[in-house]
N, CA, C and O atoms as a Maestro MAE file, in Angstrom:
{
 s_m_m2io_version
 :::
 2.0.0
}

f_m_ct {
 s_m_title
 :::
 protein
 m_atom[344] {
  # First column is atom index #
  i_m_mmod_type
  r_m_x_coord
  r_m_y_coord
  r_m_z_coord
  i_m_residue_number
  s_m_chain_name
  s_m_pdb_residue_name
  s_m_pdb_atom_name
  i_m_atomic_number
  :::
  1 25 98.590 67.556 112.308 1 A "MET " " N  " 7
  2 3 99.150 68.470 111.330 1 A "MET " " CA " 6
  3 2 98.063 69.455 110.881 1 A "MET " " C  " 6
  4 15 96.964 69.053 110.498 1 A "MET " " O  " 8
  5 25 98.388 70.740 110.935 2 A "LYS " " N  " 7
  6 3 97.426 71.760 110.537 2 A "LYS " " CA " 6
  7 2 97.369 71.874 109.026 2 A "LYS " " C  " 6
  8 15 98.375 71.768 108.324 2 A "LYS " " O  " 8
  9 25 96.159 72.093 108.557 3 A "ARG " " N  " 7
  10 3 95.983 72.340 107.127 3 A "ARG " " CA " 6
  11 2 96.171 73.822 106.873 3 A "ARG " " C  " 6
  12 15 95.659 74.659 107.615 3 A "ARG " " O  " 8
  13 25 96.897 74.135 105.837 4 A "ARG " " N  " 7
  14 3 97.066 75.525 105.445 4 A "ARG " " CA " 6
  15 2 95.920 75.937 104.549 4 A "ARG " " C  " 6
  16 15 95.489 75.191 103.671 4 A "ARG " " O  " 8
  17 25 95.435 77.148 104.792 5 A "LYS " " N  " 7
  18 3 94.416 77.676 103.899 5 A "LYS " " CA " 6
  19 2 95.103 78.136 102.624 5 A "LYS " " C  " 6
  20 15 96.112 78.839 102.660 5 A "LYS " " O  " 8
  21 25 94.543 77.730 101.512 6 A "ILE " " N  " 7
  22 3 95.081 78.152 100.224 6 A "ILE " " CA " 6
  23 2 94.447 79.483 99.863 6 A "ILE " " C  " 6
  24 15 93.224 79.619 99.847 6 A "ILE " " O  " 8
  25 25 95.286 80.455 99.576 7 A "LYS " " N  " 7
  26 3 94.779 81.763 99.197 7 A "LYS " " CA " 6
  27 2 94.722 81.839 97.678 7 A "LYS " " C  " 6
  28 15 95.671 81.471 96.986 7 A "LYS " " O  " 8
  29 25 93.612 82.314 97.184 8 A "LYS " " N  " 7
  30 3 93.419 82.469 95.754 8 A "LYS " " CA " 6
  31 2 93.571 83.937 95.394 8 A "LYS " " C  " 6
  32 15 93.153 84.818 96.145 8 A "LYS " " O  " 8
  33 25 94.162 84.187 94.262 9 A "VAL " " N  " 7
  34 3 94.323 85.555 93.781 9 A "VAL " " CA " 6
  35 2 93.179 85.868 92.827 9 A "VAL " " C  " 6
  36 15 92.930 85.131 91.873 9 A "VAL " " O  " 8
  37 25 92.490 86.967 93.096 10 A "TYR " " N  " 7
  38 3 91.396 87.427 92.246 10 A "TYR " " CA " 6
  39 2 91.815 88.736 91.588 10 A "TYR " " C  " 6
  40 15 92.522 89.541 92.194 10 A "TYR " " O  " 8
  41 25 91.384 88.947 90.360 11 A "SER " " N  " 7
  42 3 91.663 90.197 89.643 11 A "SER " " CA " 6
  43 2 90.347 90.822 89.227 11 A "SER " " C  " 6
  44 15 89.514 90.183 88.585 11 A "SER " " O  " 8
  45 25 90.170 92.088 89.603 12 A "TYR " " N  " 7
  46 3 88.930 92.790 89.293 12 A "TYR " " CA " 6
  47 2 89.220 94.110 88.594 12 A "TYR " " C  " 6
  48 15 90.199 94.790 88.902 12 A "TYR " " O  " 8
  49 25 88.366 94.455 87.662 13 A "GLN " " N  " 7
  50 3 88.417 95.764 87.028 13 A "GLN " " CA " 6
  51 2 87.947 96.792 88.049 13 A "GLN " " C  " 6
  52 15 86.968 96.566 88.761 13 A "GLN " " O  " 8
  53 25 88.650 97.924 88.120 14 A "ILE " " N  " 7
  54 3 88.171 99.035 88.937 14 A "ILE " " CA " 6
  55 2 87.981 100.243 88.027 14 A "ILE " " C  " 6
  56 15 88.716 100.425 87.056 14 A "ILE " " O  " 8
  57 25 86.997 101.054 88.346 15 A "ASN " " N  " 7
  58 3 86.755 102.295 87.619 15 A "ASN " " CA " 6
  59 2 87.087 103.454 88.541 15 A "ASN " " C  " 6
  60 15 86.541 103.559 89.640 15 A "ASN " " O  " 8
  61 25 87.986 104.327 88.090 16 A "LEU " " N  " 7
  62 3 88.366 105.512 88.844 16 A "LEU " " CA " 6
  63 2 87.598 106.691 88.265 16 A "LEU " " C  " 6
  64 15 87.804 107.072 87.112 16 A "LEU " " O  " 8
  65 25 86.720 107.261 89.065 17 A "VAL " " N  " 7
  66 3 85.870 108.364 88.616 17 A "VAL " " CA " 6
  67 2 86.384 109.656 89.248 17 A "VAL " " C  " 6
  68 15 86.309 109.819 90.466 17 A "VAL " " O  " 8
  69 25 86.913 110.590 88.421 18 A "PRO " " N  " 7
  70 3 87.396 111.854 88.989 18 A "PRO " " CA " 6
  71 2 86.242 112.646 89.604 18 A "PRO " " C  " 6
  72 15 85.165 112.749 89.017 18 A "PRO " " O  " 8
  73 25 86.480 113.203 90.787 19 A "GLU " " N  " 7
  74 3 85.466 113.997 91.477 19 A "GLU " " CA " 6
  75 2 85.755 115.483 91.282 19 A "GLU " " C  " 6
  76 15 86.918 115.885 91.243 19 A "GLU " " O  " 8
  77 25 84.711 116.300 91.158 20 A "LYS " " N  " 7
  78 3 84.869 117.742 90.942 20 A "LYS " " CA " 6
  79 2 85.691 118.398 92.040 20 A "LYS " " C  " 6
  80 15 86.491 119.295 91.774 20 A "LYS " " O  " 8
  81 25 85.491 117.944 93.285 21 A "GLU " " N  " 7
  82 3 86.215 118.530 94.409 21 A "GLU " " CA " 6
  83 2 87.622 117.958 94.562 21 A "GLU " " C  " 6
  84 15 88.369 118.366 95.452 21 A "GLU " " O  " 8
  85 25 87.977 117.023 93.702 22 A "GLY " " N  " 7
  86 3 89.300 116.403 93.742 22 A "GLY " " CA " 6
  87 2 89.234 114.955 94.165 22 A "GLY " " C  " 6
  88 15 88.266 114.527 94.794 22 A "GLY " " O  " 8
  89 25 90.236 114.216 93.829 23 A "GLY " " N  " 7
  90 3 90.300 112.804 94.180 23 A "GLY " " CA " 6
  91 2 89.496 111.937 93.238 23 A "GLY " " C  " 6
  92 15 88.949 112.409 92.242 23 A "GLY " " O  " 8
  93 25 89.434 110.666 93.571 24 A "TYR " " N  " 7
  94 3 88.801 109.671 92.714 24 A "TYR " " CA " 6
  95 2 87.935 108.728 93.533 24 A "TYR " " C  " 6
  96 15 88.372 108.189 94.549 24 A "TYR " " O  " 8
  97 25 86.711 108.538 93.082 25 A "THR " " N  " 7
  98 3 85.860 107.491 93.632 25 A "THR " " CA " 6
  99 2 86.168 106.230 92.844 25 A "THR " " C  " 6
  100 15 86.313 106.270 91.622 25 A "THR " " O  " 8
  101 25 86.268 105.113 93.548 26 A "VAL " " N  " 7
  102 3 86.570 103.839 92.907 26 A "VAL " " CA " 6
  103 2 85.336 102.943 92.965 26 A "VAL " " C  " 6
  104 15 84.753 102.737 94.029 26 A "VAL " " O  " 8
  105 25 84.951 102.416 91.811 27 A "LEU " " N  " 7
  106 3 83.835 101.470 91.710 27 A "LEU " " CA " 6
  107 2 84.373 100.149 91.187 27 A "LEU " " C  " 6
  108 15 85.282 100.120 90.358 27 A "LEU " " O  " 8
  109 25 83.802 99.056 91.680 28 A "VAL " " N  " 7
  110 3 84.211 97.720 91.236 28 A "VAL " " CA " 6
  111 2 82.980 97.065 90.616 28 A "VAL " " C  " 6
  112 15 82.127 96.545 91.337 28 A "VAL " " O  " 8
  113 25 82.878 97.085 89.276 29 A "PRO " " N  " 7
  114 3 81.658 96.616 88.610 29 A "PRO " " CA " 6
  115 2 81.203 95.198 88.992 29 A "PRO " " C  " 6
  116 15 80.003 94.951 89.106 29 A "PRO " " O  " 8
  117 25 82.136 94.275 89.189 30 A "LEU " " N  " 7
  118 3 81.745 92.899 89.521 30 A "LEU " " CA " 6
  119 2 81.372 92.709 90.991 30 A "LEU " " C  " 6
  120 15 80.883 91.650 91.384 30 A "LEU " " O  " 8
  121 25 81.610 93.751 91.802 31 A "LEU " " N  " 7
  122 3 81.300 93.666 93.236 31 A "LEU " " CA " 6
  123 2 80.401 94.841 93.618 31 A "LEU " " C  " 6
  124 15 80.873 95.823 94.191 31 A "LEU " " O  " 8
  125 25 79.117 94.744 93.306 32 A "PRO " " N  " 7
  126 3 78.198 95.843 93.638 32 A "PRO " " CA " 6
  127 2 78.295 96.215 95.122 32 A "PRO " " C  " 6
  128 15 78.296 95.349 95.998 32 A "PRO " " O  " 8
  129 25 78.375 97.513 95.376 33 A "GLY " " N  " 7
  130 3 78.485 97.985 96.750 33 A "GLY " " CA " 6
  131 2 79.912 98.152 97.223 33 A "GLY " " C  " 6
  132 15 80.147 98.711 98.294 33 A "GLY " " O  " 8
  133 25 80.869 97.677 96.441 34 A "CYS " " N  " 7
  134 3 82.277 97.843 96.797 34 A "CYS " " CA " 6
  135 2 82.762 99.159 96.195 34 A "CYS " " C  " 6
  136 15 83.021 99.257 94.996 34 A "CYS " " O  " 8
  137 25 82.877 100.168 97.059 35 A "VAL " " N  " 7
  138 3 83.229 101.524 96.636 35 A "VAL " " CA " 6
  139 2 84.345 102.027 97.539 35 A "VAL " " C  " 6
  140 15 84.373 101.726 98.732 35 A "VAL " " O  " 8
  141 25 85.260 102.792 96.966 36 A "SER " " N  " 7
  142 3 86.347 103.357 97.745 36 A "SER " " CA " 6
  143 2 86.664 104.742 97.202 36 A "SER " " C  " 6
  144 15 85.996 105.230 96.292 36 A "SER " " O  " 8
  145 25 87.693 105.373 97.770 37 A "TYR " " N  " 7
  146 3 88.075 106.728 97.371 37 A "TYR " " CA " 6
  147 2 89.554 106.913 97.645 37 A "TYR " " C  " 6
  148 15 90.121 106.270 98.529 37 A "TYR " " O  " 8
  149 25 90.175 107.800 96.876 38 A "GLY " " N  " 7
  150 3 91.555 108.190 97.132 38 A "GLY " " CA " 6
  151 2 91.820 109.563 96.555 38 A "GLY " " C  " 6
  152 15 91.203 109.957 95.565 38 A "GLY " " O  " 8
  153 25 92.741 110.296 97.175 39 A "ALA " " N  " 7
  154 3 93.066 111.643 96.714 39 A "ALA " " CA " 6
  155 2 93.843 111.621 95.405 39 A "ALA " " C  " 6
  156 15 93.747 112.557 94.611 39 A "ALA " " O  " 8
  157 25 94.617 110.550 95.172 40 A "THR " " N  " 7
  158 3 95.384 110.388 93.933 40 A "THR " " CA " 6
  159 2 95.019 109.045 93.312 40 A "THR " " C  " 6
  160 15 94.379 108.208 93.949 40 A "THR " " O  " 8
  161 25 95.430 108.848 92.073 41 A "ILE " " N  " 7
  162 3 95.174 107.561 91.417 41 A "ILE " " CA " 6
  163 2 95.850 106.434 92.197 41 A "ILE " " C  " 6
  164 15 95.265 105.368 92.388 41 A "ILE " " O  " 8
  165 25 97.069 106.671 92.641 42 A "GLU " " N  " 7
  166 3 97.805 105.642 93.374 42 A "GLU " " CA " 6
  167 2 97.101 105.295 94.689 42 A "GLU " " C  " 6
  168 15 96.935 104.122 95.024 42 A "GLU " " O  " 8
  169 25 96.689 106.330 95.427 43 A "GLU " " N  " 7
  170 3 95.994 106.101 96.696 43 A "GLU " " CA " 6
  171 2 94.652 105.414 96.457 43 A "GLU " " C  " 6
  172 15 94.286 104.495 97.189 43 A "GLU " " O  " 8
  173 25 93.921 105.853 95.439 44 A "ALA " " N  " 7
  174 3 92.625 105.251 95.128 44 A "ALA " " CA " 6
  175 2 92.788 103.776 94.775 44 A "ALA " " C  " 6
  176 15 91.973 102.946 95.176 44 A "ALA " " O  " 8
  177 25 93.835 103.449 94.027 45 A "THR " " N  " 7
  178 3 94.089 102.058 93.644 45 A "THR " " CA " 6
  179 2 94.424 101.205 94.862 45 A "THR " " C  " 6
  180 15 93.910 100.095 94.999 45 A "THR " " O  " 8
  181 25 95.283 101.714 95.750 46 A "GLU " " N  " 7
  182 3 95.624 100.976 96.969 46 A "GLU " " CA " 6
  183 2 94.405 100.809 97.865 46 A "GLU " " C  " 6
  184 15 94.193 99.735 98.428 46 A "GLU " " O  " 8
  185 25 93.605 101.859 98.001 47 A "ASN " " N  " 7
  186 3 92.393 101.775 98.819 47 A "ASN " " CA " 6
  187 2 91.403 100.785 98.212 47 A "ASN " " C  " 6
  188 15 90.683 100.099 98.937 47 A "ASN " " O  " 8
  189 25 91.369 100.711 96.880 48 A "ALA " " N  " 7
  190 3 90.482 99.758 96.211 48 A "ALA " " CA " 6
  191 2 90.869 98.327 96.558 48 A "ALA " " C  " 6
  192 15 90.001 97.487 96.795 48 A "ALA " " O  " 8
  193 25 92.164 98.045 96.589 49 A "LYS " " N  " 7
  194 3 92.629 96.694 96.929 49 A "LYS " " CA " 6
  195 2 92.152 96.299 98.324 49 A "LYS " " C  " 6
  196 15 91.700 95.174 98.541 49 A "LYS " " O  " 8
  197 25 92.259 97.235 99.264 50 A "GLU " " N  " 7
  198 3 91.813 96.967 100.634 50 A "GLU " " CA " 6
  199 2 90.295 96.775 100.679 50 A "GLU " " C  " 6
  200 15 89.799 95.867 101.346 50 A "GLU " " O  " 8
  201 25 89.561 97.639 99.963 51 A "ALA " " N  " 7
  202 3 88.098 97.528 99.945 51 A "ALA " " CA " 6
  203 2 87.657 96.207 99.321 51 A "ALA " " C  " 6
  204 15 86.727 95.568 99.813 51 A "ALA " " O  " 8
  205 25 88.316 95.795 98.245 52 A "ILE " " N  " 7
  206 3 87.975 94.532 97.590 52 A "ILE " " CA " 6
  207 2 88.250 93.364 98.533 52 A "ILE " " C  " 6
  208 15 87.425 92.461 98.665 52 A "ILE " " O  " 8
  209 25 89.394 93.383 99.177 53 A "SER " " N  " 7
  210 3 89.743 92.312 100.113 53 A "SER " " CA " 6
  211 2 88.703 92.185 101.223 53 A "SER " " C  " 6
  212 15 88.269 91.079 101.545 53 A "SER " " O  " 8
  213 25 88.303 93.317 101.810 54 A "MET " " N  " 7
  214 3 87.297 93.283 102.872 54 A "MET " " CA " 6
  215 2 85.940 92.840 102.336 54 A "MET " " C  " 6
  216 15 85.200 92.134 103.019 54 A "MET " " O  " 8
  217 25 85.616 93.255 101.114 55 A "HIS " " N  " 7
  218 3 84.348 92.849 100.499 55 A "HIS " " CA " 6
  219 2 84.319 91.329 100.299 55 A "HIS " " C  " 6
  220 15 83.310 90.683 100.582 55 A "HIS " " O  " 8
  221 25 85.426 90.765 99.813 56 A "LEU " " N  " 7
  222 3 85.496 89.309 99.600 56 A "LEU " " CA " 6
  223 2 85.404 88.556 100.925 56 A "LEU " " C  " 6
  224 15 84.745 87.519 101.004 56 A "LEU " " O  " 8
  225 25 86.060 89.072 101.965 57 A "GLU " " N  " 7
  226 3 85.979 88.447 103.291 57 A "GLU " " CA " 6
  227 2 84.543 88.455 103.793 57 A "GLU " " C  " 6
  228 15 84.083 87.477 104.382 57 A "GLU " " O  " 8
  229 25 83.834 89.556 103.561 58 A "ASN " " N  " 7
  230 3 82.437 89.665 103.976 58 A "ASN " " CA " 6
  231 2 81.563 88.661 103.217 58 A "ASN " " C  " 6
  232 15 80.697 88.016 103.807 58 A "ASN " " O  " 8
  233 25 81.795 88.536 101.913 59 A "LEU " " N  " 7
  234 3 81.035 87.550 101.131 59 A "LEU " " CA " 6
  235 2 81.279 86.140 101.666 59 A "LEU " " C  " 6
  236 15 80.340 85.362 101.832 59 A "LEU " " O  " 8
  237 25 82.540 85.817 101.933 60 A "ALA " " N  " 7
  238 3 82.883 84.474 102.442 60 A "ALA " " CA " 6
  239 2 82.251 84.241 103.814 60 A "ALA " " C  " 6
  240 15 81.741 83.154 104.085 60 A "ALA " " O  " 8
  241 25 82.283 85.249 104.674 61 A "ALA " " N  " 7
  242 3 81.709 85.119 106.023 61 A "ALA " " CA " 6
  243 2 80.212 84.852 105.970 61 A "ALA " " C  " 6
  244 15 79.663 84.183 106.844 61 A "ALA " " O  " 8
  245 25 79.556 85.377 104.942 62 A "HIS " " N  " 7
  246 3 78.114 85.171 104.783 62 A "HIS " " CA " 6
  247 2 77.792 84.041 103.812 62 A "HIS " " C  " 6
  248 15 76.654 83.880 103.370 62 A "HIS " " O  " 8
  249 25 78.836 83.253 103.489 63 A "LYS " " N  " 7
  250 3 78.694 82.079 102.617 63 A "LYS " " CA " 6
  251 2 78.041 82.423 101.273 63 A "LYS " " C  " 6
  252 15 77.228 81.668 100.740 63 A "LYS " " O  " 8
  253 25 78.429 83.597 100.745 64 A "GLN " " N  " 7
  254 3 77.957 84.015 99.435 64 A "GLN " " CA " 6
  255 2 79.047 83.751 98.403 64 A "GLN " " C  " 6
  256 15 80.235 83.735 98.725 64 A "GLN " " O  " 8
  257 25 78.627 83.547 97.173 65 A "ALA " " N  " 7
  258 3 79.577 83.257 96.101 65 A "ALA " " CA " 6
  259 2 80.493 84.460 95.857 65 A "ALA " " C  " 6
  260 15 80.062 85.612 95.912 65 A "ALA " " O  " 8
  261 25 81.745 84.167 95.591 66 A "ILE " " N  " 7
  262 3 82.715 85.205 95.255 66 A "ILE " " CA " 6
  263 2 82.870 85.236 93.738 66 A "ILE " " C  " 6
  264 15 83.272 84.238 93.141 66 A "ILE " " O  " 8
  265 25 82.557 86.368 93.106 67 A "PRO " " N  " 7
  266 3 82.718 86.468 91.654 67 A "PRO " " CA " 6
  267 2 84.161 86.186 91.261 67 A "PRO " " C  " 6
  268 15 85.090 86.642 91.928 67 A "PRO " " O  " 8
  269 25 84.347 85.448 90.199 68 A "GLU " " N  " 7
  270 3 85.670 85.004 89.775 68 A "GLU " " CA " 6
  271 2 86.594 86.127 89.335 68 A "GLU " " C  " 6
  272 15 87.813 85.975 89.408 68 A "GLU " " O  " 8
  273 25 86.060 87.231 88.888 69 A "GLY " " N  " 7
  274 3 86.928 88.308 88.441 69 A "GLY " " CA " 6
  275 2 87.341 88.106 86.987 69 A "GLY " " C  " 6
  276 15 86.705 87.363 86.240 69 A "GLY " " O  " 8
  277 25 88.410 88.778 86.611 70 A "HIS " " N  " 7
  278 3 88.877 88.753 85.229 70 A "HIS " " CA " 6
  279 2 90.204 88.013 85.149 70 A "HIS " " C  " 6
  280 15 91.056 88.154 86.026 70 A "HIS " " O  " 8
  281 25 90.377 87.224 84.093 71 A "GLU " " N  " 7
  282 3 91.643 86.530 83.893 71 A "GLU " " CA " 6
  283 2 92.576 87.331 83.006 71 A "GLU " " C  " 6
  284 15 93.793 87.154 83.063 71 A "GLU " " O  " 8
  285 25 92.020 88.207 82.188 72 A "THR " " N  " 7
  286 3 92.823 89.047 81.305 72 A "THR " " CA " 6
  287 2 92.462 90.505 81.554 72 A "THR " " C  " 6
  288 15 91.386 90.791 82.081 72 A "THR " " O  " 8
  289 25 93.337 91.426 81.185 73 A "PRO " " N  " 7
  290 3 93.024 92.844 81.401 73 A "PRO " " CA " 6
  291 2 91.750 93.264 80.673 73 A "PRO " " C  " 6
  292 15 91.430 92.763 79.595 73 A "PRO " " O  " 8
  293 25 91.043 94.190 81.291 74 A "VAL " " N  " 7
  294 3 89.837 94.757 80.696 74 A "VAL " " CA " 6
  295 2 90.160 96.195 80.348 74 A "VAL " " C  " 6
  296 15 90.605 96.961 81.203 74 A "VAL " " O  " 8
  297 25 89.937 96.565 79.094 75 A "PHE " " N  " 7
  298 3 90.206 97.934 78.666 75 A "PHE " " CA " 6
  299 2 88.893 98.669 78.515 75 A "PHE " " C  " 6
  300 15 87.967 98.178 77.869 75 A "PHE " " O  " 8
  301 25 88.811 99.846 79.111 76 A "THR " " N  " 7
  302 3 87.604 100.653 78.989 76 A "THR " " CA " 6
  303 2 87.991 102.054 78.538 76 A "THR " " C  " 6
  304 15 89.120 102.497 78.745 76 A "THR " " O  " 8
  305 25 87.055 102.731 77.929 77 A "THR " " N  " 7
  306 3 87.267 104.109 77.522 77 A "THR " " CA " 6
  307 2 85.940 104.843 77.568 77 A "THR " " C  " 6
  308 15 84.883 104.225 77.695 77 A "THR " " O  " 8
  309 25 85.999 106.143 77.465 78 A "LEU " " N  " 7
  310 3 84.811 106.978 77.482 78 A "LEU " " CA " 6
  311 2 84.505 107.399 76.050 78 A "LEU " " C  " 6
  312 15 85.398 107.847 75.331 78 A "LEU " " O  " 8
  313 25 83.266 107.259 75.637 79 A "VAL " " N  " 7
  314 3 82.841 107.717 74.314 79 A "VAL " " CA " 6
  315 2 81.691 108.686 74.492 79 A "VAL " " C  " 6
  316 15 80.904 108.562 75.431 79 A "VAL " " O  " 8
  317 25 81.592 109.658 73.586 80 A "SER " " N  " 7
  318 3 80.503 110.620 73.606 80 A "SER " " CA " 6
  319 2 79.607 110.355 72.418 80 A "SER " " C  " 6
  320 15 80.095 110.137 71.309 80 A "SER " " O  " 8
  321 25 78.300 110.371 72.633 81 A "VAL " " N  " 7
  322 3 77.343 110.163 71.547 81 A "VAL " " CA " 6
  323 2 76.274 111.245 71.621 81 A "VAL " " C  " 6
  324 15 76.000 111.812 72.679 81 A "VAL " " O  " 8
  325 25 75.686 111.510 70.475 82 A "THR " " N  " 7
  326 3 74.587 112.461 70.417 82 A "THR " " CA " 6
  327 2 73.310 111.674 70.148 82 A "THR " " C  " 6
  328 15 73.241 110.885 69.206 82 A "THR " " O  " 8
  329 25 72.306 111.897 70.983 83 A "ALA " " N  " 7
  330 3 71.041 111.203 70.805 83 A "ALA " " CA " 6
  331 2 69.957 112.251 70.588 83 A "ALA " " C  " 6
  332 15 69.897 113.263 71.285 83 A "ALA " " O  " 8
  333 25 69.111 111.987 69.614 84 A "SER " " N  " 7
  334 3 67.995 112.908 69.389 84 A "SER " " CA " 6
  335 2 66.834 112.469 70.257 84 A "SER " " C  " 6
  336 15 66.546 111.279 70.387 84 A "SER " " O  " 8
  337 25 66.174 113.448 70.845 85 A "HIS " " N  " 7
  338 3 65.023 113.168 71.699 85 A "HIS " " CA " 6
  339 2 63.754 113.533 70.942 85 A "HIS " " C  " 6
  340 15 63.695 114.578 70.294 85 A "HIS " " O  " 8
  341 25 62.761 112.696 71.019 86 A "VAL " " N  " 7
  342 3 61.502 112.936 70.319 86 A "VAL " " CA " 6
  343 2 60.587 113.759 71.171 86 A "VAL " " C  " 6
  344 15 59.470 114.070 70.757 86 A "VAL " " O  " 8
  :::
 }
 m_bond[343] {
  # First column is bond index #
  i_m_from
  i_m_to
  i_m_order
  :::
  1 1 2 1
  2 2 3 1
  3 3 4 2
  4 3 5 1
  5 5 6 1
  6 6 7 1
  7 7 8 2
  8 7 9 1
  9 9 10 1
  10 10 11 1
  11 11 12 2
  12 11 13 1
  13 13 14 1
  14 14 15 1
  15 15 16 2
  16 15 17 1
  17 17 18 1
  18 18 19 1
  19 19 20 2
  20 19 21 1
  21 21 22 1
  22 22 23 1
  23 23 24 2
  24 23 25 1
  25 25 26 1
  26 26 27 1
  27 27 28 2
  28 27 29 1
  29 29 30 1
  30 30 31 1
  31 31 32 2
  32 31 33 1
  33 33 34 1
  34 34 35 1
  35 35 36 2
  36 35 37 1
  37 37 38 1
  38 38 39 1
  39 39 40 2
  40 39 41 1
  41 41 42 1
  42 42 43 1
  43 43 44 2
  44 43 45 1
  45 45 46 1
  46 46 47 1
  47 47 48 2
  48 47 49 1
  49 49 50 1
  50 50 51 1
  51 51 52 2
  52 51 53 1
  53 53 54 1
  54 54 55 1
  55 55 56 2
  56 55 57 1
  57 57 58 1
  58 58 59 1
  59 59 60 2
  60 59 61 1
  61 61 62 1
  62 62 63 1
  63 63 64 2
  64 63 65 1
  65 65 66 1
  66 66 67 1
  67 67 68 2
  68 67 69 1
  69 69 70 1
  70 70 71 1
  71 71 72 2
  72 71 73 1
  73 73 74 1
  74 74 75 1
  75 75 76 2
  76 75 77 1
  77 77 78 1
  78 78 79 1
  79 79 80 2
  80 79 81 1
  81 81 82 1
  82 82 83 1
  83 83 84 2
  84 83 85 1
  85 85 86 1
  86 86 87 1
  87 87 88 2
  88 87 89 1
  89 89 90 1
  90 90 91 1
  91 91 92 2
  92 91 93 1
  93 93 94 1
  94 94 95 1
  95 95 96 2
  96 95 97 1
  97 97 98 1
  98 98 99 1
  99 99 100 2
  100 99 101 1
  101 101 102 1
  102 102 103 1
  103 103 104 2
  104 103 105 1
  105 105 106 1
  106 106 107 1
  107 107 108 2
  108 107 109 1
  109 109 110 1
  110 110 111 1
  111 111 112 2
  112 111 113 1
  113 113 114 1
  114 114 115 1
  115 115 116 2
  116 115 117 1
  117 117 118 1
  118 118 119 1
  119 119 120 2
  120 119 121 1
  121 121 122 1
  122 122 123 1
  123 123 124 2
  124 123 125 1
  125 125 126 1
  126 126 127 1
  127 127 128 2
  128 127 129 1
  129 129 130 1
  130 130 131 1
  131 131 132 2
  132 131 133 1
  133 133 134 1
  134 134 135 1
  135 135 136 2
  136 135 137 1
  137 137 138 1
  138 138 139 1
  139 139 140 2
  140 139 141 1
  141 141 142 1
  142 142 143 1
  143 143 144 2
  144 143 145 1
  145 145 146 1
  146 146 147 1
  147 147 148 2
  148 147 149 1
  149 149 150 1
  150 150 151 1
  151 151 152 2
  152 151 153 1
  153 153 154 1
  154 154 155 1
  155 155 156 2
  156 155 157 1
  157 157 158 1
  158 158 159 1
  159 159 160 2
  160 159 161 1
  161 161 162 1
  162 162 163 1
  163 163 164 2
  164 163 165 1
  165 165 166 1
  166 166 167 1
  167 167 168 2
  168 167 169 1
  169 169 170 1
  170 170 171 1
  171 171 172 2
  172 171 173 1
  173 173 174 1
  174 174 175 1
  175 175 176 2
  176 175 177 1
  177 177 178 1
  178 178 179 1
  179 179 180 2
  180 179 181 1
  181 181 182 1
  182 182 183 1
  183 183 184 2
  184 183 185 1
  185 185 186 1
  186 186 187 1
  187 187 188 2
  188 187 189 1
  189 189 190 1
  190 190 191 1
  191 191 192 2
  192 191 193 1
  193 193 194 1
  194 194 195 1
  195 195 196 2
  196 195 197 1
  197 197 198 1
  198 198 199 1
  199 199 200 2
  200 199 201 1
  201 201 202 1
  202 202 203 1
  203 203 204 2
  204 203 205 1
  205 205 206 1
  206 206 207 1
  207 207 208 2
  208 207 209 1
  209 209 210 1
  210 210 211 1
  211 211 212 2
  212 211 213 1
  213 213 214 1
  214 214 215 1
  215 215 216 2
  216 215 217 1
  217 217 218 1
  218 218 219 1
  219 219 220 2
  220 219 221 1
  221 221 222 1
  222 222 223 1
  223 223 224 2
  224 223 225 1
  225 225 226 1
  226 226 227 1
  227 227 228 2
  228 227 229 1
  229 229 230 1
  230 230 231 1
  231 231 232 2
  232 231 233 1
  233 233 234 1
  234 234 235 1
  235 235 236 2
  236 235 237 1
  237 237 238 1
  238 238 239 1
  239 239 240 2
  240 239 241 1
  241 241 242 1
  242 242 243 1
  243 243 244 2
  244 243 245 1
  245 245 246 1
  246 246 247 1
  247 247 248 2
  248 247 249 1
  249 249 250 1
  250 250 251 1
  251 251 252 2
  252 251 253 1
  253 253 254 1
  254 254 255 1
  255 255 256 2
  256 255 257 1
  257 257 258 1
  258 258 259 1
  259 259 260 2
  260 259 261 1
  261 261 262 1
  262 262 263 1
  263 263 264 2
  264 263 265 1
  265 265 266 1
  266 266 267 1
  267 267 268 2
  268 267 269 1
  269 269 270 1
  270 270 271 1
  271 271 272 2
  272 271 273 1
  273 273 274 1
  274 274 275 1
  275 275 276 2
  276 275 277 1
  277 277 278 1
  278 278 279 1
  279 279 280 2
  280 279 281 1
  281 281 282 1
  282 282 283 1
  283 283 284 2
  284 283 285 1
  285 285 286 1
  286 286 287 1
  287 287 288 2
  288 287 289 1
  289 289 290 1
  290 290 291 1
  291 291 292 2
  292 291 293 1
  293 293 294 1
  294 294 295 1
  295 295 296 2
  296 295 297 1
  297 297 298 1
  298 298 299 1
  299 299 300 2
  300 299 301 1
  301 301 302 1
  302 302 303 1
  303 303 304 2
  304 303 305 1
  305 305 306 1
  306 306 307 1
  307 307 308 2
  308 307 309 1
  309 309 310 1
  310 310 311 1
  311 311 312 2
  312 311 313 1
  313 313 314 1
  314 314 315 1
  315 315 316 2
  316 315 317 1
  317 317 318 1
  318 318 319 1
  319 319 320 2
  320 319 321 1
  321 321 322 1
  322 322 323 1
  323 323 324 2
  324 323 325 1
  325 325 326 1
  326 326 327 1
  327 327 328 2
  328 327 329 1
  329 329 330 1
  330 330 331 1
  331 331 332 2
  332 331 333 1
  333 333 334 1
  334 334 335 1
  335 335 336 2
  336 335 337 1
  337 337 338 1
  338 338 339 1
  339 339 340 2
  340 339 341 1
  341 341 342 1
  342 342 343 1
  343 343 344 2
  :::
 }
}
């Protein structure tokens, strides 16, 4: 009898960075080096899922730990601050 591999679902925060020339670069803070791109938010999000999946497969293939990800949503926002320079 064959054993079935149990697939685990991971959830990661992604950051969509608008590019001046258009589209969005996607960064995954918990997975350094996992970067993707898409022309629209929807495309960037779908491409991020594929990039994350391939990144996790690469970590597993090299017997490296897979970061657990987030169990609850992570909310981020942009703030502007003024700093005085001496």
